[in-house]
N, CA, C and O atoms as CSV, one atom per row, in Angstrom:
chain,resi,resn,atom,element,x,y,z
A,1,MET,N,N,34.825,-11.905,-15.266
A,1,MET,CA,C,35.582,-13.127,-14.979
A,1,MET,C,C,37.065,-12.834,-14.831
A,1,MET,O,O,37.741,-13.449,-14.006
A,2,SER,N,N,37.572,-11.906,-15.617
A,2,SER,CA,C,39.000,-11.622,-15.528
A,2,SER,C,C,39.354,-10.989,-14.188
A,2,SER,O,O,40.493,-11.107,-13.737
A,3,GLY,N,N,38.395,-10.314,-13.538
A,3,GLY,CA,C,38.654,-9.744,-12.222
A,3,GLY,C,C,38.878,-10.823,-11.180
A,3,GLY,O,O,39.740,-10.684,-10.312
A,4,VAL,N,N,38.102,-11.903,-11.261
A,4,VAL,CA,C,38.251,-13.022,-10.333
A,4,VAL,C,C,39.574,-13.733,-10.589
A,4,VAL,O,O,40.291,-14.078,-9.650
A,5,ALA,N,N,39.891,-13.949,-11.848
A,5,ALA,CA,C,41.149,-14.618,-12.192
A,5,ALA,C,C,42.338,-13.778,-11.739
A,5,ALA,O,O,43.354,-14.315,-11.298
A,6,SER,N,N,42.208,-12.481,-11.848
A,6,SER,CA,C,43.290,-11.602,-11.422
A,6,SER,C,C,43.494,-11.696,-9.909
A,6,SER,O,O,44.626,-11.721,-9.427
A,7,LYS,N,N,42.377,-11.747,-9.164
A,7,LYS,CA,C,42.479,-11.857,-7.702
A,7,LYS,C,C,43.060,-13.206,-7.291
A,7,LYS,O,O,43.858,-13.288,-6.358
A,8,VAL,N,N,42.653,-14.265,-7.994
A,8,VAL,CA,C,43.196,-15.597,-7.704
A,8,VAL,C,C,44.701,-15.625,-7.984
A,8,VAL,O,O,45.479,-16.163,-7.196
A,9,GLY,N,N,45.094,-15.043,-9.106
A,9,GLY,CA,C,46.522,-14.991,-9.441
A,9,GLY,C,C,47.294,-14.174,-8.431
A,9,GLY,O,O,48.415,-14.529,-8.067
A,10,ASP,N,N,46.697,-13.072,-7.970
A,10,ASP,CA,C,47.345,-12.226,-6.970
A,10,ASP,C,C,47.517,-12.982,-5.658
A,10,ASP,O,O,48.574,-12.922,-5.030
A,11,LEU,N,N,46.471,-13.692,-5.250
A,11,LEU,CA,C,46.564,-14.483,-4.017
A,11,LEU,C,C,47.590,-15.604,-4.149
A,11,LEU,O,O,48.329,-15.882,-3.205
A,12,ALA,N,N,47.641,-16.247,-5.308
A,12,ALA,CA,C,48.613,-17.315,-5.535
A,12,ALA,C,C,50.032,-16.756,-5.456
A,12,ALA,O,O,50.921,-17.376,-4.873
A,13,PHE,N,N,50.235,-15.591,-6.043
A,13,PHE,CA,C,51.567,-14.968,-6.005
A,13,PHE,C,C,51.949,-14.595,-4.577
A,13,PHE,O,O,53.087,-14.810,-4.159
A,14,LYS,N,N,51.002,-14.037,-3.830
A,14,LYS,CA,C,51.273,-13.670,-2.435
A,14,LYS,C,C,51.587,-14.908,-1.593
A,14,LYS,O,O,52.491,-14.878,-0.758
A,15,ALA,N,N,50.843,-15.994,-1.809
A,15,ALA,CA,C,51.091,-17.229,-1.076
A,15,ALA,C,C,52.468,-17.790,-1.426
A,15,ALA,O,O,53.200,-18.263,-0.556
A,16,PHE,N,N,52.801,-17.730,-2.701
A,16,PHE,CA,C,54.108,-18.223,-3.146
A,16,PHE,C,C,55.243,-17.419,-2.520
A,16,PHE,O,O,56.208,-17.995,-2.016
A,17,THR,N,N,55.134,-16.097,-2.549
A,17,THR,CA,C,56.207,-15.267,-1.986
A,17,THR,C,C,56.274,-15.406,-0.470
A,17,THR,O,O,57.360,-15.358,0.107
A,18,ALA,N,N,55.126,-15.579,0.180
A,18,ALA,CA,C,55.133,-15.816,1.623
A,18,ALA,C,C,55.833,-17.141,1.930
A,18,ALA,O,O,56.604,-17.244,2.883
A,19,GLY,N,N,55.552,-18.145,1.111
A,19,GLY,CA,C,56.220,-19.441,1.288
A,19,GLY,C,C,57.718,-19.329,1.104
A,19,GLY,O,O,58.484,-19.952,1.840
A,20,LEU,N,N,58.143,-18.542,0.130
A,20,LEU,CA,C,59.581,-18.339,-0.066
A,20,LEU,C,C,60.207,-17.636,1.139
A,20,LEU,O,O,61.321,-17.962,1.549
A,21,GLY,N,N,59.481,-16.672,1.697
A,21,GLY,CA,C,59.988,-15.972,2.874
A,21,GLY,C,C,60.137,-16.897,4.065
A,21,GLY,O,O,61.158,-16.873,4.753
A,22,VAL,N,N,59.119,-17.716,4.313
A,22,VAL,CA,C,59.185,-18.672,5.425
A,22,VAL,C,C,60.303,-19.675,5.205
A,22,VAL,O,O,61.039,-20.007,6.135
A,23,THR,N,N,60.432,-20.155,3.984
A,23,THR,CA,C,61.502,-21.108,3.672
A,23,THR,C,C,62.874,-20.487,3.889
A,23,THR,O,O,63.774,-21.141,4.415
A,24,THR,N,N,63.042,-19.240,3.492
A,24,THR,CA,C,64.316,-18.547,3.680
A,24,THR,C,C,64.650,-18.419,5.157
A,24,THR,O,O,65.786,-18.659,5.567
A,25,ILE,N,N,63.661,-18.040,5.952
A,25,ILE,CA,C,63.885,-17.909,7.396
A,25,ILE,C,C,64.228,-19.267,8.003
A,25,ILE,O,O,65.141,-19.367,8.822
A,26,TRP,N,N,63.500,-20.314,7.606
A,26,TRP,CA,C,63.748,-21.666,8.118
A,26,TRP,C,C,65.168,-22.132,7.765
A,26,TRP,O,O,65.886,-22.649,8.621
A,27,LEU,N,N,65.562,-21.948,6.512
A,27,LEU,CA,C,66.893,-22.389,6.092
A,27,LEU,C,C,67.989,-21.591,6.799
A,27,LEU,O,O,69.025,-22.152,7.156
A,28,THR,N,N,67.775,-20.304,7.001
A,28,THR,CA,C,68.754,-19.483,7.717
A,28,THR,C,C,68.904,-19.967,9.151
A,28,THR,O,O,70.020,-20.088,9.657
A,29,ALA,N,N,67.778,-20.246,9.807
A,29,ALA,CA,C,67.819,-20.702,11.202
A,29,ALA,C,C,68.501,-22.063,11.317
A,29,ALA,O,O,69.358,-22.252,12.179
A,30,THR,N,N,68.133,-23.006,10.462
A,30,THR,CA,C,68.728,-24.334,10.563
A,30,THR,C,C,70.206,-24.302,10.174
A,30,THR,O,O,71.007,-25.043,10.744
A,31,PHE,N,N,70.574,-23.465,9.222
A,31,PHE,CA,C,71.981,-23.324,8.850
A,31,PHE,C,C,72.787,-22.796,10.034
A,31,PHE,O,O,73.879,-23.290,10.316
A,32,SER,N,N,72.248,-21.791,10.725
A,32,SER,CA,C,72.943,-21.226,11.873
A,32,SER,C,C,73.111,-22.268,12.975
A,32,SER,O,O,74.176,-22.362,13.585
A,33,VAL,N,N,72.068,-23.045,13.231
A,33,VAL,CA,C,72.151,-24.096,14.255
A,33,VAL,C,C,73.186,-25.138,13.859
A,33,VAL,O,O,73.954,-25.597,14.704
A,34,ASN,N,N,73.214,-25.515,12.587
A,34,ASN,CA,C,74.178,-26.518,12.142
A,34,ASN,C,C,75.609,-26.006,12.222
A,34,ASN,O,O,76.522,-26.766,12.545
A,35,ILE,N,N,75.814,-24.732,11.933
A,35,ILE,CA,C,77.152,-24.150,12.075
A,35,ILE,C,C,77.579,-24.210,13.537
A,35,ILE,O,O,78.708,-24.598,13.837
A,36,TYR,N,N,76.682,-23.828,14.453
A,36,TYR,CA,C,76.990,-23.860,15.894
A,36,TYR,C,C,77.311,-25.283,16.341
A,36,TYR,O,O,78.285,-25.502,17.062
A,37,ARG,N,N,76.499,-26.248,15.918
A,37,ARG,CA,C,76.742,-27.641,16.319
A,37,ARG,C,C,78.060,-28.159,15.742
A,37,ARG,O,O,78.789,-28.894,16.408
A,38,GLY,N,N,78.357,-27.774,14.511
A,38,GLY,CA,C,79.613,-28.213,13.900
A,38,GLY,C,C,80.822,-27.642,14.617
A,38,GLY,O,O,81.806,-28.348,14.837
A,39,LEU,N,N,80.758,-26.370,14.984
A,39,LEU,CA,C,81.866,-25.761,15.709
A,39,LEU,C,C,82.022,-26.381,17.101
A,39,LEU,O,O,83.140,-26.601,17.566
A,40,SER,N,N,80.897,-26.660,17.758
A,40,SER,CA,C,80.947,-27.306,19.075
A,40,SER,C,C,81.590,-28.685,18.971
A,40,SER,O,O,82.423,-29.057,19.798
A,41,TRP,N,N,81.192,-29.439,17.944
A,41,TRP,CA,C,81.764,-30.777,17.744
A,41,TRP,C,C,83.272,-30.670,17.491
A,41,TRP,O,O,84.058,-31.435,18.049
A,42,HIS,N,N,83.659,-29.726,16.654
A,42,HIS,CA,C,85.066,-29.559,16.318
A,42,HIS,C,C,85.885,-29.199,17.562
A,42,HIS,O,O,86.974,-29.736,17.766
A,43,ASN,N,N,85.365,-28.299,18.385
A,43,ASN,CA,C,86.076,-27.925,19.609
A,43,ASN,C,C,86.187,-29.108,20.560
A,43,ASN,O,O,87.214,-29.278,21.218
A,44,ALA,N,N,85.138,-29.930,20.641
A,44,ALA,CA,C,85.191,-31.117,21.498
A,44,ALA,C,C,86.239,-32.098,20.986
A,44,ALA,O,O,86.937,-32.721,21.786
A,45,GLN,N,N,86.359,-32.246,19.679
A,45,GLN,CA,C,87.365,-33.142,19.116
A,45,GLN,C,C,88.773,-32.642,19.425
A,45,GLN,O,O,89.669,-33.436,19.712
A,46,GLN,N,N,88.965,-31.336,19.366
A,46,GLN,CA,C,90.283,-30.777,19.691
A,46,GLN,C,C,90.635,-31.029,21.146
A,46,GLN,O,O,91.779,-31.363,21.456
A,47,LYS,N,N,89.659,-30.871,22.051
A,47,LYS,CA,C,89.915,-31.113,23.473
A,47,LYS,C,C,90.263,-32.576,23.715
A,47,LYS,O,O,91.170,-32.877,24.492
A,48,LEU,N,N,89.551,-33.485,23.058
A,48,LEU,CA,C,89.862,-34.909,23.208
A,48,LEU,C,C,91.276,-35.217,22.715
A,48,LEU,O,O,92.013,-35.970,23.351
A,49,ALA,N,N,91.644,-34.633,21.587
A,49,ALA,CA,C,92.978,-34.873,21.041
A,49,ALA,C,C,94.046,-34.320,21.979
A,49,ALA,O,O,95.089,-34.947,22.165
A,50,GLU,N,N,93.801,-33.162,22.565
A,50,GLU,CA,C,94.770,-32.584,23.501
A,50,GLU,C,C,94.894,-33.437,24.754
A,50,GLU,O,O,96.000,-33.629,25.259
A,51,GLU,N,N,93.773,-33.954,25.268
A,51,GLU,CA,C,93.819,-34.812,26.450
A,51,GLU,C,C,94.556,-36.111,26.159
A,51,GLU,O,O,95.318,-36.598,26.993
A,52,GLU,N,N,94.329,-36.671,24.976
A,52,GLU,CA,C,95.018,-37.914,24.615
A,52,GLU,C,C,96.512,-37.684,24.500
A,52,GLU,O,O,97.300,-38.524,24.935
A,53,SER,N,N,96.916,-36.561,23.922
A,53,SER,CA,C,98.350,-36.299,23.787
A,53,SER,C,C,98.986,-36.051,25.150
A,53,SER,O,O,100.145,-36.412,25.354
A,54,GLN,N,N,98.267,-35.452,26.078
A,54,GLN,CA,C,98.802,-35.252,27.422
A,54,GLN,C,C,98.918,-36.578,28.170
A,54,GLN,O,O,99.885,-36.795,28.901
A,55,ASP,N,N,97.933,-37.469,27.990
A,55,ASP,CA,C,97.981,-38.776,28.640
A,55,ASP,C,C,99.148,-39.609,28.115
A,55,ASP,O,O,99.782,-40.327,28.888
A,56,GLN,N,N,99.441,-39.529,26.828
A,56,GLN,CA,C,100.524,-40.310,26.263
A,56,GLN,C,C,101.890,-39.780,26.691
A,56,GLN,O,O,102.858,-40.537,26.768
A,57,SER,N,N,101.964,-38.485,26.967
A,57,SER,CA,C,103.260,-37.915,27.340
A,57,SER,C,C,103.592,-38.160,28.810
A,57,SER,O,O,104.733,-37.953,29.225
A,58,GLN,N,N,102.630,-38.590,29.590
A,58,GLN,CA,C,102.902,-38.824,31.029
A,58,GLN,C,C,103.414,-40.198,31.293
A,58,GLN,O,O,103.687,-40.545,32.442
């Protein structure tokens, strides 16, 4: 019986570590996408501010 329990525990541990690996990859990917989107938004805001300041100076 202990052999079966050992195999079940081993499979549970492998599933858990695989889940952690997938979660890590998912969080890394979504973090990278969010950084890119945030920088894009920030650059767009700077361009809008520059255009507004040019329009007011004319």
